[in-house]
C-alpha positions in Angstrom: 28.6 -22.7 -8.0 27.1 -19.4 -6.1 27.1 -19.8 -2.4 23.9 -19.4 -0.2 24.0 -16.5 2.3 20.8 -17.6 4.1 19.2 -21.1 4.9 15.6 -21.4 6.5 14.1 -24.4 7.9 11.1 -23.3 9.6 8.8 -26.0 11.1 5.8 -23.7 12.3 5.4 -20.1 13.7 2.2 -19.2 15.6 1.2 -15.8 16.7 0.2 -15.4 20.5 -3.5 -16.5 20.7 -4.0 -17.9 17.3 -4.5 -21.6 16.5 -3.2 -21.6 12.8 0.2 -21.6 11.9 1.4 -18.3 10.1 4.1 -20.2 8.8 5.1 -24.1 8.7 7.0 -26.5 6.6 9.6 -23.8 5.3 12.4 -24.9 3.7 14.4 -22.3 1.8 18.1 -21.4 0.6 18.5 -18.1 -0.5 21.8 -17.4 -3.0 24.0 -14.5 -3.2 23.0 -12.2 -5.8 19.6 -13.6 -6.3 16.9 -11.0 -6.2 14.0 -12.9 -5.1 10.2 -12.1 -5.3 8.1 -13.3 -2.5 4.0 -12.9 -3.2 0.7 -14.6 -2.3 -2.7 -13.8 -1.1 -3.8 -11.9 1.9 -2.4 -13.2 5.5 -0.6 -16.0 3.4 2.5 -15.4 5.5 4.7 -13.0 3.3 5.5 -10.4 6.2 5.9 -13.2 8.9 8.7 -15.4 6.7 10.1 -11.7 6.4 10.5 -11.3 9.9 12.2 -14.9 10.1 14.8 -14.4 7.8 16.1 -11.0 9.3 15.7 -12.5 12.7 12.7 -10.2 14.0 11.1 -13.8 15.0 12.2 -14.9 17.1 14.4 -11.9 18.5 11.8 -9.5 18.8 8.4 -10.8 17.3 6.7 -12.9 20.1 5.0 -16.3 19.4 5.7 -20.2 19.4 8.6 -20.7 17.0 10.5 -24.1 15.8 12.9 -23.8 13.2 16.0 -22.0 12.6 17.9 -19.7 9.7 21.4 -19.5 9.4 23.7 -16.7 7.9 26.3 -17.9 5.9 29.5 -17.1 5.3 30.0 -14.0 7.3 32.2 -15.0 10.1 29.7 -16.2 12.4 30.2 -20.1 12.3 26.8 -20.3 10.2 25.1 -19.7 13.4 21.4 -19.8 13.5 20.4 -15.8 13.4 18.3 -16.4 16.8 21.2 -16.3 18.4 22.7 -13.1 17.3 21.6 -9.6 18.6 19.9 -7.5 16.1 22.2 -4.8 16.1 24.9 -7.4 15.0 22.5 -8.8 12.4 21.6 -5.3 10.9 25.0 -4.9 9.8 24.1 -7.6 7.0 20.6 -7.6 7.2 18.5 -4.7 6.2 14.3 -4.6 6.4 11.9 -2.2 5.0 8.7 -2.8 6.5 5.2 -2.2 4.8 4.0 0.7 6.7 6.7 3.7 6.6 5.3 6.0 9.1 6.1 3.4 11.7 10.0 3.8 11.0 10.3 7.2 10.8 11.2 9.0 14.4 13.3 12.1 13.7 12.8 15.7 12.7 14.4 15.7 9.5 14.4 13.6 6.4 18.3 13.9 7.0 18.6 12.7 10.4 16.5 9.7 9.8 18.5 8.6 6.6 21.8 9.1 9.0 20.8 7.1 12.0 21.7 3.6 11.1 25.4 4.7 9.8 25.8 6.8 13.1 25.1 3.9 15.0 27.8 2.1 13.0 30.1 4.7 14.5 31.5 5.5 10.9 33.1 8.7 10.0 31.5 11.7 9.9 32.5 12.4 5.7 31.5 8.7 5.2 27.9 9.0 6.9 27.6 12.4 5.1 28.4 10.6 1.6 25.8 7.8 2.7 23.3 10.2 3.3 23.5 11.8 0.1 24.2 8.5 -2.1 20.7 6.9 -0.6 18.7 10.2 -0.8 19.9 10.6 -4.5 19.0 6.6 -5.3 15.2 7.5 -4.1 15.0 10.8 -5.8 14.7 13.1 -2.7 18.0 15.0 -2.8 15.9 18.1 -2.2 14.0 16.7 0.7 16.5 16.6 3.5 15.5 19.2 5.7 11.9 18.4 5.6 10.1 17.2 8.9 9.0 12.9 8.0 5.7 14.2 9.6 5.0 16.6 6.6 5.6 14.2 3.8 3.0 11.9 1.9 2.9 8.2 2.6 5.2 7.7 -0.9 7.7 10.1 -0.2 7.9 8.8 3.4 8.3 5.4 2.0 11.2 6.5 -0.1 12.7 7.8 3.1 12.6 4.4 4.9 14.1 2.6 1.8 17.1 5.6 2.0 17.5 4.6 5.4 18.1 0.9 4.8 20.4 2.0 1.5 22.7 4.1 3.7 23.7 1.3 6.1 25.0 -0.6 3.0 23.9 -4.2 3.6 24.5 -7.0 1.7 21.0 -8.6 2.2 17.8 -6.8 1.5 14.6 -7.7 2.5 11.9 -5.1 1.4 8.1 -5.4 2.0 6.2 -3.8 -0.4 9.0 -1.3 -0.7 7.2 0.8 -3.5 3.5 0.1 -2.3 2.8 3.6 -2.1 4.3 5.5 -4.7 2.9 6.8 -7.7 3.6 4.6 -11.1 6.6 6.5 -12.4 8.1 6.6 -8.9 7.3 2.7 -8.7 9.6 2.5 -11.9 12.2 5.4 -10.6 12.7 3.2 -7.5 13.0 -0.5 -9.1 15.4 0.8 -11.7 17.4 2.1 -9.1 17.3 -1.3 -7.0 17.8 -3.2 -10.0 21.2 -1.2 -11.1 22.4 -1.7 -7.4 21.9 -5.1 -7.3 24.0 -5.6 -10.5 26.5 -3.2 -9.8 27.2 -4.4 -6.1 25.9 -8.1 -5.9 23.3 -7.6 -3.3 20.9 -10.0 -2.4 17.5 -8.7 -2.7 14.3 -10.6 -1.5 10.9 -8.5 -2.2 7.8 -8.9 -1.2 5.6 -7.6 -4.0 2.1 -8.2 -5.7 2.4 -5.7 -8.6 5.1 -7.0 -10.9 5.4 -5.0 -13.7 8.6 -3.2 -12.6 10.1 -6.2 -11.6 9.7 -8.6 -14.2 12.9 -7.6 -16.0 15.2 -8.4 -13.4 13.9 -10.5 -10.5 15.4 -13.6 -10.9 13.1 -16.0 -8.6 9.2 -16.1 -7.4 8.2 -17.6 -4.3 4.6 -18.0 -3.9 3.0 -18.4 -0.7 -0.6 -20.2 0.6 -1.7 -20.5 3.8 1.6 -20.2 5.2 3.3 -22.8 3.0 5.4 -22.4 -0.3 3.4 -23.6 -3.1 5.5 -22.4 -5.8 9.1 -21.5 -6.0 10.2 -21.2 -9.6 13.3 -19.5 -11.6 11.9 -16.0 -13.4 12.1 -17.5 -16.8 9.6 -20.1 -16.1 7.2 -18.7 -13.8 5.5 -16.1 -16.0 5.4 -19.1 -19.1 2.2 -19.3 -20.8 1.7 -22.7 -19.9 1.8 -21.4 -15.8 -0.3 -18.7 -16.1 -3.7 -20.5 -15.5 -2.0 -21.9 -12.2 -1.0 -18.1 -11.2 -4.3 -16.7 -12.1 -6.3 -19.7 -9.8 -3.6 -18.5 -6.9 -5.0 -14.6 -7.5 -1.6 -13.6 -8.7 -1.8 -10.3 -10.6 -0.8 -11.5 -14.3 1.5 -8.0 -15.4 0.2 -6.4 -18.5 3.9 -6.9 -20.3 3.9 -10.8 -20.4 2.8 -13.6 -22.2 0.5 -14.2 -25.1 -2.3 -14.6 -22.7 -2.3 -11.7 -20.8 -5.9 -10.2 -21.8 -7.4 -13.6 -21.7 -6.5 -14.2 -18.0 -7.5 -10.9 -17.1 -10.8 -11.4 -18.7 -11.4 -14.2 -16.7 -11.3 -13.0 -13.2 -11.3 -8.9 -13.5 -14.3 -6.4 -12.9 -16.8 -9.1 -12.4 -20.0 -7.0 -10.9 -23.9 -6.8 -11.1 -24.1 -4.0 -13.5 -21.1 -5.2 -16.5 -23.0 -3.0 -19.1 -22.6 0.0 -16.9 -18.8 -0.8 -15.9 -18.1 -1.1 -19.5 -19.5 2.3 -20.3 -18.8 4.3 -17.7 -15.2 5.1 -19.6 -16.8 6.8 -22.3 -17.8 9.9 -21.2 -18.4 12.2 -18.3 -22.3 11.6 -17.0 -24.2 14.1 -15.8 -24.8 13.7 -11.8 -26.6 15.9 -9.6 -23.8 17.3 -7.3 -23.7 16.5 -3.6 -20.4 18.2 -3.0 -19.2 21.6 -4.4 -15.9 23.0 -4.1 -15.4 26.2 -4.4 -11.9 28.0 -4.8 -9.8 26.3 -2.4 -6.7 26.4 -1.1 -4.6 25.4 1.9 -1.2 26.4 3.4 0.1 24.3 5.8 2.2 26.4 8.8 5.3 25.9 7.2 4.1 27.8 4.2 3.7 24.6 2.0 1.0 25.1 -0.3 -1.2 21.7 0.4 -3.9 22.8 -2.6 -4.4 25.7 -4.7 -7.6 27.1 -6.2 -9.4 23.8 -6.5 -12.7 24.5 -7.9 -15.1 20.8 -8.5 -18.6 19.3 -8.4 -19.0 16.0 -6.8 -22.2 14.3 -8.3 -24.2 11.5 -6.4 -23.8 8.2 -7.6 -20.5 9.4 -9.5 -17.4 7.4 -8.9 -14.5 9.1 -8.9 -10.7 8.4 -9.1 -8.0 11.1 -7.8 -4.8 10.6 -8.8 -1.4 12.5 -9.0 2.3 11.9 -7.9 2.9 11.6 -3.9 2.7 14.8 -2.6 0.5 16.3 -5.1 -2.3 17.2 -2.7 -4.8 14.7 -3.1 -5.0 13.7 0.8 -4.6 17.3 1.4 -8.3 17.7 -0.7 -10.1 14.8 0.9 -9.2 15.9 4.6 -11.0 19.1 3.7 -14.1 17.4 2.4 -14.5 15.5 5.8 -13.2 18.7 8.0 -10.2 17.5 9.1 -8.4 20.8 7.9 -9.8 23.9 7.5 -9.1 26.1 4.2 -6.9 28.7 4.0 -9.3 30.1 1.5 -12.5 28.9 -0.2 -15.1 26.6 1.0 -16.6 22.8 0.7 -20.5 22.6 0.5 -22.4 19.3 1.3 -25.8 18.9 0.2 -26.3 22.4 -0.2 -24.8 23.7 3.3 -21.4 24.6 4.1 -19.5 22.2 6.1 -18.8 24.3 8.9 -22.6 23.9 9.7 -22.1 20.3 10.3 -21.2 19.2 13.7 -18.9 16.2 13.8 -21.6 13.5 14.4 -23.8 14.5 11.7 -20.8 14.5 9.3 -19.6 11.1 10.0 -23.0 10.0 9.1 -22.8 11.5 5.7 -19.0 11.0 4.6 -17.0 7.7 5.4 -13.3 8.1 5.2 -11.0 5.7 5.5 -7.4 6.9 6.1 -4.6 6.2 3.7 -3.2 4.7 7.2 -5.9 3.1 8.8 -4.0 2.1 11.4 -4.0 5.4 12.9 -8.0 4.4 13.4 -7.7 1.8 15.7 -8.4 2.3 19.0 -10.3 -1.0 20.4 -9.7 -4.1 21.6 -11.2 -6.3 18.5 -12.2 -6.0 15.3 -16.0 -6.2 16.2 -15.8 -3.6 18.9 -13.7 -1.2 16.1 -16.4 -1.5 13.6 -19.4 -1.1 15.8 -18.1 1.8 17.8 -19.9 4.6 15.5 -23.5 2.7 15.8 -22.6 2.6 19.3 -21.9 6.1 20.0 -25.2 6.7 18.3 -27.6 4.6 20.5 -28.0 1.8 18.0 -29.4 -1.3 19.5 -26.7 -3.9 20.7 -29.2 -6.6 18.3 -29.1 -4.5 15.5 -25.5 -3.2 15.9 -24.3 -7.1 15.6 -26.8 -7.6 12.5 -24.9 -4.5 10.6 -21.6 -5.1 11.5 -21.6 -9.3 10.9 -23.3 -8.3 7.5 -20.2 -5.9 6.9 -17.5 -8.4 8.1 -19.3 -11.1 5.9 -19.2 -8.9 2.5 -15.5 -8.2 3.4 -14.4 -11.7 3.6 -13.1 -10.6 7.5 -15.5 -12.5 9.6 -13.3 -15.0 11.0 -10.8 -12.1 12.5 -13.7 -10.4 14.1 -12.5 -11.2 17.7 -8.9 -10.5 17.0 -7.2 -7.4 18.0 -6.5 -5.2 15.1 -2.8 -5.1 15.5 -2.8 -8.9 14.8 -4.1 -8.6 11.7 -2.3 -8.7 8.2 -1.9 -5.7 6.6 -4.3 -6.5 3.6 -6.8 -7.0 6.7 -6.4 -4.1 8.4 -7.2 -2.2 5.2 -10.6 -4.3 4.8 -11.1 -3.2 8.6 -10.2 0.5 7.6 -13.1 0.0 4.6 -15.8 -1.5 7.0 -15.4 1.4 9.7 -15.7 3.8 6.8 -18.9 2.1 5.7 -20.7 1.2 8.7 -23.2 4.1 8.6 -24.1 3.7 5.2 -22.6 7.1 4.3 -23.8 9.0 1.0 -20.2 9.8 0.4 -17.2 7.3 0.4 -13.9 8.2 0.5 -11.1 5.9 0.2 -7.3 6.9 0.5 -5.6 4.0 -1.3 -7.7 1.3 0.1 -6.5 -1.5 -1.9 -2.6 -0.5 -0.7 -1.0 -3.9 0.5 -3.9 -6.5 -0.1 -4.0 -9.2 -2.8 -5.2 -9.1 -6.0 -8.6 -10.9 -5.4 -9.0 -8.6 -2.5 -8.1 -5.6 -4.8 -11.2 -6.9 -6.8 -13.5 -7.2 -4.3 -12.9 -4.0 -3.0 -13.5 -2.0 -6.5 -16.6 -4.3 -7.0 -17.9 -3.3 -3.8 -17.5 0.2 -4.3 -18.6 0.5 -7.8 -21.6 -1.8 -6.2 -22.5 1.2 -3.8 -22.1 4.1 -6.5 -24.7 2.1 -8.6 -26.8 2.3 -5.6 -26.7 6.5 -5.2 -23.4 6.5 -3.0 -20.8 9.0 -4.4 -17.0 7.4 -4.2 -14.0 9.3 -4.4 -10.9 6.8 -4.3 -7.5 8.1 -4.1 -5.4 5.8 -5.6 -1.9 5.1 -7.7 -3.3 2.0 -9.8 -4.5 3.5 -13.2 -5.6 0.2 -14.4 -8.4 0.0 -11.9 -8.9 3.8 -11.9 -9.6 3.4 -15.9 -11.7 0.4 -15.2 -14.1 1.3 -12.5 -14.4 5.0 -12.2 -16.9 7.4 -14.1 -14.0 10.4 -14.0 -10.6 10.7 -13.6 -9.0 13.6 -11.6 -5.6 14.3 -11.5 -3.7 16.5 -9.4 0.1 18.3 -9.8 1.7 20.2 -7.9 -1.5 21.0 -5.5 -3.8 22.0 -8.5 -6.4 20.2 -10.7 -4.6 19.2 -14.2 -6.9 17.1 -15.8 -10.6 16.2 -15.1 -12.5 13.7 -17.5 -13.5 10.9 -18.2 -11.4 7.5 -18.3 -11.8 7.5 -22.1 -10.0 10.9 -22.4 -7.5 10.4 -20.1 -6.6 7.2 -21.8 -6.7 9.4 -24.8 -4.5 12.0 -23.6 -2.0 9.5 -22.1 -1.7 7.7 -25.6 -1.2 11.3 -27.4 0.8 12.8 -24.9 2.8 10.8 -22.4 3.7 13.5 -20.6 0.4 13.8 -18.8 2.0 11.0 -16.4 5.5 12.6 -16.1 3.7 14.8 -13.8 4.3 11.8 -11.3 8.2 12.2 -11.5 10.4 13.7 -9.3 
């Protein structure tokens, strides 16, 4: 019989200042060689459980904790891991957090990946070999000398994963390890993780909300709701047809490659908007929209000499819903930052409402364009969610009463009114995303730019965000969505723009994109490394 490597009995855990437990009544055994997927809705306790299983709770993360997690058969006499120092635990358990940029701190990719093995005081040649193997596993062999600050979100995520793989730990706990990767990047990473686990009998615990890439090798699924385990099943039964209704009711995103009822279940929950006919018709052809933004001969080169975008010419229409797709590092965010004047073009210009961007003051531009960063944590500087959202209104002299009405309405529309008085850094990843969206929308801008707004949120919240953006587009707002979620892009967009190697390589309707992909699958191979 396969032995347990982790045994957890967690009675409860409360974050400071909260009255509702983040976890309670958790009884969980993890066996050697298992590949376990943990999923669930927003703020269901997934990341908190990961912190408990690796010892970050209670050794590092503060809170009211009652429970124990034991690491088995490691010469530690089955001690509760709360009594083991984190450096000692790091030899056996690796944790990849959902925000990669917070885990990189060296001046080169190679140094970041070598940091862990170096702290284990391994021989120099062993460190070099581990770094090379780890970078190869994540497809970054040619990135070793890049400064992590110059990487895209997906590239940074690969570096963090390489840093953990270089430690060669027996237990890997991965929190959305491919959440910021392009579709083929996700496929590549999970294929390599599958190979690693099978060849070296690793135990892997993954937090994931999209399952197409893991369904052929995950051995067990655990679903959390309100801090409790509500499903714990072997993979063979989890995706069985008779189980899908329950999963659907829990907001689990049904993969496209399982069962006979996938389309039926998706039709029950997906794409419900106030303008169903518009949503169904938007795929057929590009409509004629009056331009609100004109991008002319736009190029940008970073100080390192790296090309961000090259000779981009685009018109963005009023009421148009555009999805901007492409591999990690293709230039999507660079293009978006030019539209909001966060970067200065090396060549070319951006015109907004028939006026060049350089003629707009910052506050004027903020009222015209709402922008959500790929990492909305970077936009946080207030002590409560409410204060963060109202700040833009406050500096414009909007009255207290009007600010209160506008902020509360937006909080309710996004379903986060219950966290209004919390500090933003107390929020789950999904709620931080919703906070970023709220901050971008509070001024009721003409143009809305969202950089991966659904990253880290559960499926029901993804649908809520997409329906909201579609509704805003139908009400004379222009929406530019940067995304790797091709399914959502095809369903909700009027137009798909694809970048590769800093240039626009596709610009047409969702229907034409689907046709091109069907007849020429190589169009998406540009998203592979």
